[in-house]
N, C-alpha and C positions, 0 to 999 in steps of 0.2 A: 327298953332302950329310950333314952331321953333325946331331945332335940340336939343336934350337933351345931346348928347355926340357924339364923333367921332367913327364911326364904322370902325374897321381896319381888321376884320377877314372875310370879305365877298368880293368876286370878283365882279367887276362891271358887269352890264348887257352886254352880247355879242351882241351888236347892230352893224349892218353893215357887219356881216360875211355872206358869201355866202355858205350855206351848200352843194351846188352842186359843183361848181367850186373849192371851198375851201377844198373839200375832195379829196385829191390826188388819192386815190385808186378808188373812184367812178368816178372821171373825166377820169382817165386812162382807166378804164373798158368801159366807154361810147365810148371813141375814138377807143378802140380796137374792140369792137363789133358793132360799128356803124361808126361814123366819127366825125371830128371836127365840122362840120355844125350842127350835132345833139346836141352836147354839147353846142354850141353857141345858139341854139334855146331855151335853158333853162335859159339863163341869166336873163331874167325878173323874172322868177319864183324864181330863187336862190336869187336874190336881195330882192324880196318881203319876202321870207322865213326868211331872216336875218334882216328884218326891225323891228323897234319898234312896228309898227302897228300890224304886224302878231304875234309878241310875246305877245302883249296884247290880241289878239283874242284867242291865246292858253291858256293864263292865265284865261281869262273869261270862256272859254269852260270847263276848268278843275274845276273851282270854281262853275259852274252852270251846273251840269250834266242833261241830258234829264230827264223829269219828266212825268211818265205815269199818265194820268187822266182817270180813268175808268168811272166816272159818272160826270154829270154836277151838279150845285147847286140844281136842282130840283129832282135829283135822277135818271135821264135818262142816259142810257148807252151811252157813247161817244167814249171810247177807243181811245183817242188822246194822242200823245206824244208831250209835249211842249219842244221846244228847245230855248235856249238863242240865240239872234241874232249872237253871235260870231260863233256858230256852222254853221249857214247859210253862214257866211263870209268864213269860212274855206272850207266848201263843195263847195260853188260856185266857189271859186278860184281853187280848185282841178279839177272841171268839166271844167271850162273855159280853163285850161291849158292842157286838154286832158288826165287826169289821171284816168278817169273812163272808159267808153266804146269806146272812140274815136279810139284807135289803131285798133280795129276790122274792121273799115270801112275806115281807112286812106289809101290813095295810097302811102304814104311815105314808102320807103323801110325799115326804121329803127324805125317805129312807136312804136313797143313793147319795144325796148331798151330805146327809149326816155321816154316812160311812166314809165318804171321801175326806171330809174335814177331820173326822176322828182318826182316820188312817194317817193323814199328814201330821197330826199332832202326836199320836202315839209312836209312830216309827222314828221320831226324833230321839227316843230312848235308845233304840238299837235297830238298824235297818235290815240286818240279815234275816230276821224272822218275818219281815214283810213279804218275802217271796212266797212262802206257802200260804200266807193269808191272802195275798193277791191271786195266787193260782186258784184257790178255793172259790174266791169271788168270781173270777173270770171263767171258771169251768162251767158255771150254770148256763149261760147263754149258748155255749158251745154244745153242751149236752142236750139242751132243748132243740137245737138245730139238727142234731143227729140222734133222734130218740132210740134208734136201734142199738146204739152203742152204750147207752146209759144203764142198762140192766136193771131198771126199776129204781135207781137211786138218784133222786133229784128233788128239788123243792116241790115239784109237781106230784111226786109219788114218794113221800118220805117213808123210810123204814129204818128199823134199828140197824146200826152198823154191824158187820161181822167183826169178830174179835181178831185183832192182830197181836194177840198176847203170845208171849213165849214164857218159858220157865223163869227168865230173868226179868220179864216185864208182864205183870199180871193184867188181866182184862180191864181192871179198873183204871189202869194207866194208859190204855189205848186211846189215841187221839182220833176224833172223828170230825167231819165237817159240821158246820153250824146247822145245817138243815136236818141232820140225822137225829 
């Protein structure tokens, strides 16, 4: 289908913008509270956050919110949440770039500043996935304060995650916290 008319009242997509380095206040705060090397370590994440691909992930995640399935087609209780693949792309990227639990086990002196700056830049793509990322990050000090409740799973005692796989979601697709 061809264009029906010229659209003149919409701004073009903001592709190629780095929401980390391109945010003067955020970049300055990163350098003030950490150093230039910490800001430089976020270049790849900032470039990805401003990419057309990441913006498409954000659009798809917003158009396809998680869906709770309480029962399968036979009436058996399953209590599964189905996520569009874009949610997995966003979450995987956040975890791979150390925005979840990584700062708690990192030897880097500015790991928490790096995480905060990266989080603020990356979640400009789509904010909904920021909740589980933040919950993972915030759970570590709570678990450390209540060691009897953590059952051996924390950055202080890492172990492989138990599989949350199901017939419709193989073990390889199971998501686990950054410290696992």
